All heavy atoms as a GROMACS GRO file, in nm:
protein
  553
    1MET      N    1   2.905   0.238   0.771
    1MET     CA    2   2.801   0.140   0.805
    1MET      C    3   2.690   0.141   0.698
    1MET      O    4   2.635   0.249   0.670
    1MET     CB    5   2.755   0.170   0.944
    1MET     CG    6   2.639   0.086   0.999
    1MET     SD    7   2.611   0.104   1.162
    1MET     CE    8   2.468   0.218   1.157
    2LYS      N    9   2.654   0.028   0.649
    2LYS     CA   10   2.551   0.016   0.556
    2LYS      C   11   2.434  -0.061   0.621
    2LYS      O   12   2.445  -0.161   0.676
    2LYS     CB   13   2.598  -0.061   0.434
    2LYS     CG   14   2.508  -0.054   0.317
    2LYS     CD   15   2.560  -0.114   0.196
    2LYS     CE   16   2.467  -0.115   0.089
    2LYS     NZ   17   2.520  -0.161  -0.040
    3ILE      N   18   2.315   0.001   0.598
    3ILE     CA   19   2.192  -0.045   0.659
    3ILE      C   20   2.119  -0.119   0.535
    3ILE      O   21   2.121  -0.054   0.427
    3ILE     CB   22   2.104   0.050   0.729
    3ILE    CG1   23   1.989  -0.012   0.793
    3ILE    CG2   24   2.065   0.164   0.634
    3ILE    CD1   25   1.914   0.082   0.889
    4SER      N   26   2.056  -0.229   0.563
    4SER     CA   27   1.982  -0.308   0.454
    4SER      C   28   1.853  -0.227   0.412
    4SER      O   29   1.808  -0.146   0.507
    4SER     CB   30   1.950  -0.447   0.506
    4SER     OG   31   1.852  -0.440   0.594
    5ALA      N   32   1.806  -0.257   0.306
    5ALA     CA   33   1.687  -0.169   0.266
    5ALA      C   34   1.571  -0.207   0.339
    5ALA      O   35   1.479  -0.116   0.360
    5ALA     CB   36   1.666  -0.198   0.112
    6VAL      N   37   1.554  -0.336   0.386
    6VAL     CA   38   1.439  -0.369   0.458
    6VAL      C   39   1.441  -0.305   0.597
    6VAL      O   40   1.342  -0.264   0.658
    6VAL     CB   41   1.419  -0.526   0.468
    6VAL    CG1   42   1.322  -0.570   0.567
    6VAL    CG2   43   1.407  -0.590   0.334
    7ASN      N   44   1.560  -0.296   0.663
    7ASN     CA   45   1.572  -0.231   0.789
    7ASN      C   46   1.549  -0.082   0.774
    7ASN      O   47   1.483  -0.016   0.865
    7ASN     CB   48   1.712  -0.260   0.844
    7ASN     CG   49   1.723  -0.391   0.896
    7ASN    OD1   50   1.624  -0.463   0.916
    7ASN    ND2   51   1.852  -0.444   0.908
    8LEU      N   52   1.595  -0.022   0.664
    8LEU     CA   53   1.562   0.118   0.642
    8LEU      C   54   1.411   0.136   0.623
    8LEU      O   55   1.349   0.239   0.673
    8LEU     CB   56   1.630   0.161   0.518
    8LEU     CG   57   1.622   0.315   0.478
    8LEU    CD1   58   1.677   0.404   0.583
    8LEU    CD2   59   1.678   0.338   0.348
    9GLN      N   60   1.344   0.047   0.550
    9GLN     CA   61   1.203   0.054   0.537
    9GLN      C   62   1.129   0.039   0.668
    9GLN      O   63   1.033   0.114   0.690
    9GLN     CB   64   1.168  -0.057   0.450
    9GLN     CG   65   1.021  -0.072   0.403
    9GLN     CD   66   1.010  -0.181   0.308
    9GLN    OE1   67   1.078  -0.185   0.194
    9GLN    NE2   68   0.926  -0.272   0.338
   10ALA      N   69   1.186  -0.052   0.753
   10ALA     CA   70   1.112  -0.040   0.890
   10ALA      C   71   1.130   0.083   0.969
   10ALA      O   72   1.045   0.116   1.049
   10ALA     CB   73   1.165  -0.169   0.972
   11LEU      N   74   1.259   0.144   0.967
   11LEU     CA   75   1.284   0.254   1.031
   11LEU      C   76   1.202   0.376   0.979
   11LEU      O   77   1.141   0.457   1.062
   11LEU     CB   78   1.429   0.286   1.008
   11LEU     CG   79   1.493   0.409   1.096
   11LEU    CD1   80   1.471   0.388   1.238
   11LEU    CD2   81   1.623   0.441   1.049
   12ILE      N   82   1.171   0.387   0.848
   12ILE     CA   83   1.084   0.479   0.795
   12ILE      C   84   0.940   0.463   0.843
   12ILE      O   85   0.870   0.557   0.869
   12ILE     CB   86   1.091   0.492   0.641
   12ILE    CG1   87   1.236   0.533   0.592
   12ILE    CG2   88   0.985   0.571   0.578
   12ILE    CD1   89   1.255   0.520   0.451
   13ALA      N   90   0.902   0.334   0.859
   13ALA     CA   91   0.770   0.307   0.898
   13ALA      C   92   0.754   0.350   1.040
   13ALA      O   93   0.651   0.405   1.081
   13ALA     CB   94   0.736   0.160   0.888
   14VAL      N   95   0.850   0.333   1.129
   14VAL     CA   96   0.845   0.389   1.267
   14VAL      C   97   0.832   0.527   1.265
   14VAL      O   98   0.762   0.586   1.348
   14VAL     CB   99   0.965   0.328   1.338
   14VAL    CG1  100   0.973   0.401   1.488
   14VAL    CG2  101   0.955   0.179   1.363
   15ALA      N  102   0.913   0.604   1.177
   15ALA     CA  103   0.911   0.745   1.174
   15ALA      C  104   0.778   0.800   1.132
   15ALA      O  105   0.729   0.893   1.182
   15ALA     CB  106   1.023   0.799   1.084
   16PHE      N  107   0.712   0.726   1.041
   16PHE     CA  108   0.585   0.761   0.992
   16PHE      C  109   0.482   0.751   1.108
   16PHE      O  110   0.385   0.825   1.123
   16PHE     CB  111   0.536   0.684   0.875
   16PHE     CG  112   0.579   0.725   0.744
   16PHE    CD1  113   0.675   0.838   0.733
   16PHE    CD2  114   0.546   0.656   0.629
   16PHE    CE1  115   0.719   0.864   0.606
   16PHE    CE2  116   0.583   0.697   0.502
   16PHE     CZ  117   0.668   0.801   0.489
   17PHE      N  118   0.499   0.646   1.182
   17PHE     CA  119   0.411   0.614   1.305
   17PHE      C  120   0.423   0.726   1.410
   17PHE      O  121   0.322   0.777   1.463
   17PHE     CB  122   0.431   0.489   1.360
   17PHE     CG  123   0.324   0.457   1.479
   17PHE    CD1  124   0.197   0.421   1.450
   17PHE    CD2  125   0.381   0.457   1.601
   17PHE    CE1  126   0.113   0.395   1.555
   17PHE    CE2  127   0.289   0.430   1.715
   17PHE     CZ  128   0.156   0.398   1.693
   18VAL      N  129   0.540   0.756   1.442
   18VAL     CA  130   0.563   0.861   1.537
   18VAL      C  131   0.522   0.993   1.478
   18VAL      O  132   0.449   1.084   1.550
   18VAL     CB  133   0.720   0.887   1.566
   18VAL    CG1  134   0.757   1.009   1.633
   18VAL    CG2  135   0.778   0.754   1.646
   19GLY      N  136   0.539   1.033   1.353
   19GLY     CA  137   0.475   1.146   1.289
   19GLY      C  138   0.318   1.150   1.288
   19GLY      O  139   0.263   1.248   1.322
   20ALA      N  140   0.263   1.037   1.281
   20ALA     CA  141   0.125   1.026   1.288
   20ALA      C  142   0.064   1.051   1.440
   20ALA      O  143  -0.031   1.107   1.456
   20ALA     CB  144   0.070   0.880   1.251
   21ALA      N  145   0.144   1.004   1.534
   21ALA     CA  146   0.114   1.026   1.664
   21ALA      C  147   0.122   1.177   1.706
   21ALA      O  148   0.027   1.230   1.773
   21ALA     CB  149   0.206   0.948   1.760
   22VAL      N  150   0.219   1.243   1.647
   22VAL     CA  151   0.232   1.392   1.673
   22VAL      C  152   0.119   1.462   1.606
   22VAL      O  153   0.062   1.554   1.665
   22VAL     CB  154   0.379   1.443   1.623
   22VAL    CG1  155   0.380   1.589   1.614
   22VAL    CG2  156   0.483   1.383   1.705
   23ILE      N  157   0.089   1.433   1.479
   23ILE     CA  158  -0.025   1.488   1.410
   23ILE      C  159  -0.157   1.463   1.475
   23ILE      O  160  -0.236   1.558   1.493
   23ILE     CB  161  -0.033   1.436   1.266
   23ILE    CG1  162   0.092   1.492   1.188
   23ILE    CG2  163  -0.160   1.495   1.190
   23ILE    CD1  164   0.119   1.633   1.162
   24SER      N  165  -0.177   1.339   1.538
   24SER     CA  166  -0.299   1.314   1.602
   24SER      C  167  -0.324   1.402   1.736
   24SER      O  168  -0.432   1.459   1.765
   24SER     CB  169  -0.332   1.168   1.628
   24SER     OG  170  -0.221   1.128   1.727
   25ARG      N  171  -0.211   1.422   1.798
   25ARG     CA  172  -0.207   1.504   1.917
   25ARG      C  173  -0.240   1.637   1.883
   25ARG      O  174  -0.314   1.721   1.952
   25ARG     CB  175  -0.076   1.486   1.997
   25ARG     CG  176  -0.078   1.539   2.131
   25ARG     CD  177  -0.152   1.447   2.215
   25ARG     NE  178  -0.210   1.517   2.321
   25ARG     CZ  179  -0.333   1.480   2.383
   25ARG    NH1  180  -0.402   1.378   2.342
   25ARG    NH2  181  -0.394   1.559   2.469
   26THR      N  182  -0.193   1.690   1.779
   26THR     CA  183  -0.216   1.825   1.728
   26THR      C  184  -0.353   1.846   1.696
   26THR      O  185  -0.417   1.946   1.736
   26THR     CB  186  -0.120   1.859   1.601
   26THR    OG1  187   0.015   1.838   1.637
   26THR    CG2  188  -0.144   1.995   1.554
   27VAL      N  189  -0.414   1.748   1.622
   27VAL     CA  190  -0.561   1.754   1.584
   27VAL      C  191  -0.640   1.769   1.710
   27VAL      O  192  -0.736   1.845   1.722
   27VAL     CB  193  -0.602   1.633   1.502
   27VAL    CG1  194  -0.744   1.626   1.482
   27VAL    CG2  195  -0.531   1.650   1.360
   28VAL      N  196  -0.613   1.683   1.810
   28VAL     CA  197  -0.693   1.688   1.938
   28VAL      C  198  -0.674   1.818   2.016
   28VAL      O  199  -0.780   1.873   2.054
   28VAL     CB  200  -0.648   1.579   2.035
   28VAL    CG1  201  -0.708   1.585   2.166
   28VAL    CG2  202  -0.695   1.436   1.962
   29ASN      N  203  -0.560   1.878   2.004
   29ASN     CA  204  -0.541   2.015   2.071
   29ASN      C  205  -0.611   2.117   2.003
   29ASN      O  206  -0.666   2.200   2.068
   29ASN     CB  207  -0.384   2.041   2.087
   29ASN     CG  208  -0.330   1.952   2.206
   29ASN    OD1  209  -0.391   1.914   2.287
   29ASN    ND2  210  -0.191   1.944   2.189
   30ILE      N  211  -0.614   2.123   1.867
   30ILE     CA  212  -0.677   2.217   1.799
   30ILE      C  213  -0.836   2.194   1.810
   30ILE      O  214  -0.913   2.297   1.836
   30ILE     CB  215  -0.646   2.211   1.649
   30ILE    CG1  216  -0.502   2.257   1.625
   30ILE    CG2  217  -0.745   2.300   1.560
   30ILE    CD1  218  -0.449   2.246   1.484
   31TYR      N  219  -0.878   2.078   1.803
   31TYR     CA  220  -1.027   2.049   1.825
   31TYR      C  221  -1.077   2.078   1.958
   31TYR      O  222  -1.189   2.136   1.969
   31TYR     CB  223  -1.052   1.898   1.792
   31TYR     CG  224  -1.198   1.866   1.783
   31TYR    CD1  225  -1.271   1.899   1.667
   31TYR    CD2  226  -1.254   1.796   1.882
   31TYR    CE1  227  -1.401   1.877   1.656
   31TYR    CE2  228  -1.395   1.766   1.875
   31TYR     CZ  229  -1.466   1.804   1.761
   31TYR     OH  230  -1.600   1.771   1.752
   32ASP      N  231  -1.002   2.071   2.067
   32ASP     CA  232  -1.032   2.108   2.203
   32ASP      C  233  -1.024   2.261   2.219
   32ASP      O  234  -1.077   2.304   2.321
   32ASP     CB  235  -0.953   2.027   2.304
   32ASP     CG  236  -0.983   1.892   2.316
   32ASP    OD1  237  -1.098   1.852   2.265
   32ASP    OD2  238  -0.898   1.812   2.373
   33GLY      N  239  -0.960   2.327   2.128
   33GLY     CA  240  -0.953   2.481   2.150
   33GLY      C  241  -0.829   2.522   2.233
   33GLY      O  242  -0.815   2.641   2.256
   34LYS      N  243  -0.737   2.422   2.256
   34LYS     CA  244  -0.620   2.467   2.323
   34LYS      C  245  -0.519   2.536   2.226
   34LYS      O  246  -0.447   2.618   2.285
   34LYS     CB  247  -0.541   2.336   2.373
   34LYS     CG  248  -0.619   2.274   2.492
   34LYS     CD  249  -0.545   2.154   2.536
   34LYS     CE  250  -0.634   2.063   2.637
   34LYS     NZ  251  -0.566   1.943   2.668
   35TRP      N  252  -0.516   2.505   2.108
   35TRP     CA  253  -0.442   2.571   2.002
   35TRP      C  254  -0.530   2.644   1.901
   35TRP      O  255  -0.644   2.595   1.880
   35TRP     CB  256  -0.349   2.465   1.927
   35TRP     CG  257  -0.251   2.410   2.030
   35TRP    CD1  258  -0.215   2.432   2.147
   35TRP    CD2  259  -0.154   2.313   1.987
   35TRP    NE1  260  -0.119   2.356   2.194
   35TRP    CE2  261  -0.073   2.289   2.095
   35TRP    CE3  262  -0.137   2.231   1.871
   35TRP    CZ2  263   0.024   2.191   2.092
   35TRP    CZ3  264  -0.031   2.140   1.877
   35TRP    CH2  265   0.043   2.117   1.978
   36ARG      N  266  -0.480   2.740   1.831
   36ARG     CA  267  -0.561   2.810   1.733
   36ARG      C  268  -0.554   2.727   1.610
   36ARG      O  269  -0.470   2.654   1.572
   36ARG     CB  270  -0.499   2.940   1.701
   36ARG     CG  271  -0.500   3.040   1.814
   36ARG     CD  272  -0.433   3.167   1.790
   36ARG     NE  273  -0.437   3.208   1.644
   36ARG     CZ  274  -0.361   3.295   1.602
   36ARG    NH1  275  -0.273   3.354   1.675
   36ARG    NH2  276  -0.361   3.328   1.468
   37GLY      N  277  -0.667   2.743   1.533
   37GLY     CA  278  -0.689   2.673   1.406
   37GLY      C  279  -0.828   2.645   1.381
   37GLY      O  280  -0.922   2.638   1.470
   38GLY      N  281  -0.864   2.635   1.256
   38GLY     CA  282  -1.004   2.622   1.207
   38GLY      C  283  -1.024   2.477   1.159
   38GLY      O  284  -0.955   2.390   1.168
   39SER      N  285  -1.152   2.471   1.108
   39SER     CA  286  -1.189   2.337   1.058
   39SER      C  287  -1.121   2.289   0.930
   39SER      O  288  -1.087   2.166   0.914
   39SER     CB  289  -1.345   2.327   1.038
   39SER     OG  290  -1.374   2.431   0.930
   40ALA      N  291  -1.063   2.379   0.847
   40ALA     CA  292  -0.993   2.349   0.735
   40ALA      C  293  -0.855   2.289   0.772
   40ALA      O  294  -0.816   2.190   0.714
   40ALA     CB  295  -0.972   2.471   0.653
   41ILE      N  296  -0.794   2.343   0.886
   41ILE     CA  297  -0.665   2.286   0.916
   41ILE      C  298  -0.692   2.152   0.976
   41ILE      O  299  -0.602   2.066   0.960
   41ILE     CB  300  -0.600   2.394   1.024
   41ILE    CG1  301  -0.568   2.527   0.974
   41ILE    CG2  302  -0.488   2.326   1.102
   41ILE    CD1  303  -0.470   2.512   0.866
   42VAL      N  304  -0.796   2.136   1.061
   42VAL     CA  305  -0.815   1.997   1.120
   42VAL      C  306  -0.849   1.900   1.006
   42VAL      O  307  -0.796   1.782   1.013
   42VAL     CB  308  -0.938   2.010   1.208
   42VAL    CG1  309  -0.978   1.869   1.263
   42VAL    CG2  310  -0.906   2.092   1.337
   43LEU      N  311  -0.916   1.941   0.908
   43LEU     CA  312  -0.938   1.852   0.791
   43LEU      C  313  -0.810   1.814   0.719
   43LEU      O  314  -0.788   1.702   0.685
   43LEU     CB  315  -1.040   1.916   0.699
   43LEU     CG  316  -1.070   1.833   0.571
   43LEU    CD1  317  -1.136   1.697   0.607
   43LEU    CD2  318  -1.147   1.917   0.464
   44TYR      N  319  -0.728   1.910   0.701
   44TYR     CA  320  -0.599   1.889   0.639
   44TYR      C  321  -0.513   1.795   0.714
   44TYR      O  322  -0.436   1.704   0.666
   44TYR     CB  323  -0.523   2.022   0.617
   44TYR     CG  324  -0.380   1.994   0.572
   44TYR    CD1  325  -0.341   1.969   0.438
   44TYR    CD2  326  -0.273   2.026   0.657
   44TYR    CE1  327  -0.223   1.954   0.396
   44TYR    CE2  328  -0.146   2.020   0.617
   44TYR     CZ  329  -0.117   1.966   0.493
   44TYR     OH  330   0.020   1.958   0.454
   45LEU      N  331  -0.499   1.819   0.847
   45LEU     CA  332  -0.428   1.739   0.929
   45LEU      C  333  -0.478   1.588   0.940
   45LEU      O  334  -0.404   1.490   0.949
   45LEU     CB  335  -0.413   1.791   1.075
   45LEU     CG  336  -0.331   1.924   1.083
   45LEU    CD1  337  -0.341   1.990   1.219
   45LEU    CD2  338  -0.185   1.890   1.041
   46ARG      N  339  -0.608   1.584   0.928
   46ARG     CA  340  -0.660   1.442   0.941
   46ARG      C  341  -0.634   1.370   0.810
   46ARG      O  342  -0.608   1.251   0.810
   46ARG     CB  343  -0.821   1.444   0.964
   46ARG     CG  344  -0.855   1.486   1.104
   46ARG     CD  345  -1.003   1.473   1.128
   46ARG     NE  346  -1.034   1.502   1.269
   46ARG     CZ  347  -1.150   1.522   1.315
   46ARG    NH1  348  -1.251   1.529   1.228
   46ARG    NH2  349  -1.158   1.546   1.446
   47VAL      N  350  -0.636   1.431   0.705
   47VAL     CA  351  -0.595   1.373   0.572
   47VAL      C  352  -0.455   1.328   0.572
   47VAL      O  353  -0.421   1.221   0.532
   47VAL     CB  354  -0.626   1.464   0.450
   47VAL    CG1  355  -0.568   1.411   0.326
   47VAL    CG2  356  -0.776   1.483   0.432
   48LEU      N  357  -0.360   1.426   0.626
   48LEU     CA  358  -0.224   1.390   0.641
   48LEU      C  359  -0.203   1.269   0.734
   48LEU      O  360  -0.124   1.183   0.708
   48LEU     CB  361  -0.145   1.510   0.691
   48LEU     CG  362  -0.004   1.505   0.712
   48LEU    CD1  363   0.076   1.473   0.580
   48LEU    CD2  364   0.051   1.624   0.777
   49LEU      N  365  -0.284   1.270   0.841
   49LEU     CA  366  -0.275   1.160   0.936
   49LEU      C  367  -0.313   1.026   0.861
   49LEU      O  368  -0.245   0.924   0.888
   49LEU     CB  369  -0.373   1.182   1.051
   49LEU     CG  370  -0.383   1.079   1.161
   49LEU    CD1  371  -0.258   1.061   1.228
   49LEU    CD2  372  -0.489   1.108   1.250
   50GLY      N  373  -0.409   1.026   0.780
   50GLY     CA  374  -0.443   0.903   0.692
   50GLY      C  375  -0.334   0.858   0.616
   50GLY      O  376  -0.315   0.735   0.618
   51PHE      N  377  -0.275   0.951   0.546
   51PHE     CA  378  -0.164   0.907   0.458
   51PHE      C  379  -0.048   0.858   0.542
   51PHE      O  380   0.028   0.754   0.503
   51PHE     CB  381  -0.117   1.012   0.375
   51PHE     CG  382  -0.208   1.043   0.253
   51PHE    CD1  383  -0.276   1.153   0.243
   51PHE    CD2  384  -0.214   0.957   0.159
   51PHE    CE1  385  -0.370   1.181   0.136
   51PHE    CE2  386  -0.294   0.976   0.039
   51PHE     CZ  387  -0.373   1.080   0.030
   52LEU      N  388  -0.011   0.921   0.659
   52LEU     CA  389   0.097   0.872   0.731
   52LEU      C  390   0.071   0.734   0.790
   52LEU      O  391   0.154   0.639   0.798
   52LEU     CB  392   0.121   0.968   0.852
   52LEU     CG  393   0.195   1.099   0.811
   52LEU    CD1  394   0.204   1.191   0.923
   52LEU    CD2  395   0.336   1.066   0.761
   53LEU      N  396  -0.061   0.704   0.840
   53LEU     CA  397  -0.084   0.581   0.894
   53LEU      C  398  -0.085   0.473   0.783
   53LEU      O  399  -0.037   0.357   0.801
   53LEU     CB  400  -0.217   0.582   0.957
   53LEU     CG  401  -0.219   0.645   1.100
   53LEU    CD1  402  -0.358   0.655   1.161
   53LEU    CD2  403  -0.141   0.574   1.192
   54ALA      N  404  -0.142   0.504   0.673
   54ALA     CA  405  -0.144   0.407   0.556
   54ALA      C  406   0.005   0.372   0.509
   54ALA      O  407   0.036   0.250   0.478
   54ALA     CB  408  -0.213   0.455   0.433
   55GLY      N  409   0.094   0.477   0.502
   55GLY     CA  410   0.223   0.455   0.470
   55GLY      C  411   0.301   0.368   0.582
   55GLY      O  412   0.385   0.278   0.546
   56ALA      N  413   0.268   0.396   0.704
   56ALA     CA  414   0.332   0.320   0.819
   56ALA      C  415   0.302   0.181   0.804
   56ALA      O  416   0.369   0.087   0.829
   56ALA     CB  417   0.302   0.382   0.946
   57LEU      N  418   0.171   0.153   0.796
   57LEU     CA  419   0.113   0.011   0.782
   57LEU      C  420   0.170  -0.059   0.664
   57LEU      O  421   0.221  -0.182   0.676
   57LEU     CB  422  -0.034   0.016   0.777
   57LEU     CG  423  -0.109   0.052   0.898
   57LEU    CD1  424  -0.257   0.052   0.887
   57LEU    CD2  425  -0.077  -0.063   1.012
   58ALA      N  426   0.174  -0.004   0.548
   58ALA     CA  427   0.226  -0.069   0.426
   58ALA      C  428   0.375  -0.093   0.435
   58ALA      O  429   0.416  -0.206   0.407
   58ALA     CB  430   0.197   0.023   0.302
   59LEU      N  431   0.442   0.012   0.484
   59LEU     CA  432   0.606  -0.020   0.501
   59LEU      C  433   0.636  -0.119   0.608
   59LEU      O  434   0.710  -0.206   0.584
   59LEU     CB  435   0.665   0.116   0.523
   59LEU     CG  436   0.685   0.207   0.417
   59LEU    CD1  437   0.737   0.346   0.456
   59LEU    CD2  438   0.768   0.155   0.301
   60SER      N  439   0.560  -0.128   0.716
   60SER     CA  440   0.587  -0.216   0.811
   60SER      C  441   0.545  -0.363   0.773
   60SER      O  442   0.617  -0.452   0.809
   60SER     CB  443   0.524  -0.181   0.946
   60SER     OG  444   0.376  -0.177   0.935
   61TYR      N  445   0.440  -0.366   0.709
   61TYR     CA  446   0.397  -0.501   0.664
   61TYR      C  447   0.497  -0.562   0.566
   61TYR      O  448   0.529  -0.680   0.584
   61TYR     CB  449   0.258  -0.495   0.590
   61TYR     CG  450   0.207  -0.613   0.525
   61TYR    CD1  451   0.149  -0.715   0.605
   61TYR    CD2  452   0.224  -0.640   0.383
   61TYR    CE1  453   0.102  -0.840   0.552
   61TYR    CE2  454   0.170  -0.748   0.331
   61TYR     CZ  455   0.115  -0.851   0.406
   61TYR     OH  456   0.073  -0.968   0.356
   62TYR      N  457   0.548  -0.482   0.475
   62TYR     CA  458   0.650  -0.531   0.380
   62TYR      C  459   0.772  -0.566   0.442
   62TYR      O  460   0.861  -0.639   0.398
   62TYR     CB  461   0.648  -0.451   0.260
   62TYR     CG  462   0.530  -0.465   0.165
   62TYR    CD1  463   0.446  -0.361   0.136
   62TYR    CD2  464   0.513  -0.588   0.096
   62TYR    CE1  465   0.342  -0.365   0.046
   62TYR    CE2  466   0.402  -0.597   0.014
   62TYR     CZ  467   0.321  -0.499  -0.010
   62TYR     OH  468   0.207  -0.512  -0.102
   63ALA      N  469   0.808  -0.480   0.551
   63ALA     CA  470   0.935  -0.500   0.614
   63ALA      C  471   0.929  -0.633   0.692
   63ALA      O  472   1.041  -0.703   0.687
   63ALA     CB  473   0.965  -0.387   0.700
   64PHE      N  474   0.820  -0.659   0.757
   64PHE     CA  475   0.802  -0.791   0.814
   64PHE      C  476   0.807  -0.899   0.728
   64PHE      O  477   0.844  -1.014   0.752
   64PHE     CB  478   0.690  -0.791   0.902
   64PHE     CG  479   0.710  -0.719   1.041
   64PHE    CD1  480   0.613  -0.615   1.074
   64PHE    CD2  481   0.815  -0.739   1.135
   64PHE    CE1  482   0.629  -0.545   1.196
   64PHE    CE2  483   0.819  -0.676   1.246
   64PHE     CZ  484   0.733  -0.573   1.276
   65ALA      N  485   0.758  -0.887   0.598
   65ALA     CA  486   0.757  -0.989   0.504
   65ALA      C  487   0.886  -1.007   0.440
   65ALA      O  488   0.911  -1.110   0.364
   65ALA     CB  489   0.646  -0.964   0.398
   66GLY      N  490   0.977  -0.906   0.448
   66GLY     CA  491   1.099  -0.909   0.390
   66GLY      C  492   1.118  -0.863   0.248
   66GLY      O  493   1.204  -0.897   0.167
   67VAL      N  494   1.021  -0.786   0.210
   67VAL     CA  495   1.001  -0.739   0.073
   67VAL      C  496   1.043  -0.590   0.066
   67VAL      O  497   1.009  -0.516   0.142
   67VAL     CB  498   0.852  -0.748   0.011
   67VAL    CG1  499   0.844  -0.691  -0.124
   67VAL    CG2  500   0.813  -0.889   0.012
   68ASP      N  501   1.141  -0.561  -0.017
   68ASP     CA  502   1.189  -0.422  -0.033
   68ASP      C  503   1.116  -0.350  -0.135
   68ASP      O  504   1.119  -0.377  -0.259
   68ASP     CB  505   1.340  -0.438  -0.080
   68ASP     CG  506   1.398  -0.297  -0.092
   68ASP    OD1  507   1.347  -0.200  -0.041
   68ASP    OD2  508   1.507  -0.300  -0.161
   69VAL      N  509   1.031  -0.259  -0.084
   69VAL     CA  510   0.942  -0.186  -0.176
   69VAL      C  511   1.015  -0.045  -0.211
   69VAL      O  512   0.972   0.027  -0.291
   69VAL     CB  513   0.799  -0.159  -0.117
   69VAL    CG1  514   0.728  -0.290  -0.106
   69VAL    CG2  515   0.800  -0.091   0.017
   70ILE      N  516   1.120  -0.010  -0.134
   70ILE     CA  517   1.186   0.116  -0.168
   70ILE      C  518   1.269   0.107  -0.297
   70ILE      O  519   1.253   0.192  -0.383
   70ILE     CB  520   1.289   0.150  -0.042
   70ILE    CG1  521   1.198   0.173   0.072
   70ILE    CG2  522   1.366   0.268  -0.092
   70ILE    CD1  523   1.289   0.200   0.194
   71THR      N  524   1.352   0.015  -0.316
   71THR     CA  525   1.418  -0.017  -0.437
   71THR      C  526   1.337  -0.101  -0.541
   71THR      O  527   1.387  -0.110  -0.654
   71THR     CB  528   1.560  -0.066  -0.410
   71THR    OG1  529   1.546  -0.190  -0.352
   71THR    CG2  530   1.639   0.027  -0.328
   72GLY      N  531   1.260  -0.180  -0.491
   72GLY     CA  532   1.178  -0.272  -0.589
   72GLY      C  533   1.234  -0.413  -0.601
   72GLY      O  534   1.197  -0.482  -0.679
   73ARG      N  535   1.338  -0.445  -0.519
   73ARG     CA  536   1.404  -0.572  -0.537
   73ARG      C  537   1.359  -0.663  -0.417
   73ARG      O  538   1.326  -0.616  -0.308
   73ARG     CB  539   1.550  -0.565  -0.536
   73ARG     CG  540   1.612  -0.508  -0.660
   73ARG     CD  541   1.758  -0.500  -0.662
   73ARG     NE  542   1.792  -0.365  -0.604
   73ARG     CZ  543   1.902  -0.339  -0.537
   73ARG    NH1  544   1.984  -0.437  -0.497
   73ARG    NH2  545   1.925  -0.218  -0.503
   74LEU      N  546   1.351  -0.793  -0.440
   74LEU     CA  547   1.308  -0.888  -0.336
   74LEU      C  548   1.434  -0.924  -0.259
   74LEU      O  549   1.546  -0.940  -0.293
   74LEU     CB  550   1.252  -1.017  -0.400
   74LEU     CG  551   1.117  -1.003  -0.458
   74LEU    CD1  552   1.078  -1.125  -0.534
   74LEU    CD2  553   1.016  -0.958  -0.358
   0.00000   0.00000   0.00000
């Protein structure tokens, strides 16, 4: 079974969004004191969250537009 590049791109965007949701829940738990961690870990996770959300938005936007940014072909 072969999946098209745009559909694969949309699937990766969904995976990035789910990963961002997990990271944001982790940040909240660390910030509330439920889990161990310091301010440096929270800062690192927030930066990672920003990159995941930016990647999810960009990939989903281009997937809905039908533009393949993974291989670079239209």
